[in-house]
Each structure stands twice: as C-alpha cells, then as structure tokens.
C-alpha positions in Angstrom: 0.0 0.0 0.0 1.6 3.4 -1.0 2.4 5.6 1.9 1.2 8.7 0.0 -2.4 7.8 0.6 -2.3 9.6 3.9 -4.2 7.0 5.9 -4.0 3.4 7.1 -6.5 0.9 5.9 -5.7 -1.7 8.5 -7.7 -1.3 11.7 -4.9 -2.8 13.9 -2.2 -0.3 13.1 -1.0 1.3 16.4 0.8 4.6 16.9 4.2 4.5 18.7 2.4 5.4 21.9 -0.2 2.6 21.6 -3.2 4.3 20.1 -5.1 2.9 17.2 -4.8 5.1 14.1 -8.3 4.4 12.8 -9.8 5.5 16.1 -7.8 8.7 15.9 -8.9 9.3 12.3 -12.5 8.7 13.3 -12.4 11.2 16.2 -10.9 13.9 13.9 -13.5 13.2 11.2 -16.3 13.6 13.7 -14.8 16.9 14.9 -14.7 18.2 11.3 -18.1 16.8 10.2 -21.5 18.3 10.0 -24.9 16.8 10.6 -26.7 15.3 7.5 -29.9 13.4 7.1 -31.2 11.4 4.1 -34.7 10.0 3.8 -35.9 7.8 0.9 -39.6 8.2 0.0 -41.8 6.6 -2.6 -41.5 9.9 -4.6 -37.8 10.5 -4.3 -35.3 11.5 -1.6 -35.0 14.3 1.0 -31.6 15.4 2.0 -30.8 18.0 4.6 -27.5 19.1 6.0 -26.5 21.6 8.7 -23.2 23.3 7.9 -21.2 24.8 10.7 -19.6 28.2 10.3 -15.9 27.7 9.5 -13.2 29.4 11.5 -11.1 31.9 9.6 -7.6 30.7 9.4 -4.9 33.3 9.2 -1.4 32.2 8.4 1.3 34.6 9.7 
C-alpha cells in the first residue's frame, strides 16, 4: 500500500504510543463533520444538512 495515501486501511495499526490510528482518524473526522440526514420516500429522496460556520484561518 503506497504511503502517500495519507491514511492506514488496517484497523490494527498502532501509533508509537499505543493508540489505534483508525480511532484517531474517526475522532478527527467527527470533529470536522456536519450533521446530515437522508430519507428515501416513494416519490424521491429528501436530503438535509447543517453546515457549521468555519473558523477563519490566518497564516502569519
């Protein structure tokens, strides 16, 4: 598996201090995520999402 992918596919890859990388990635994803809901009906689908305001990032 190429290292340039930026993530580990195996769920049992531990960091040097003993943490599971996949759990760390999941926690970060939840922190960045927004709420979304999808409902399938007989006539189509309903999709709603709540987007959080993003913090302005200033690089000095």
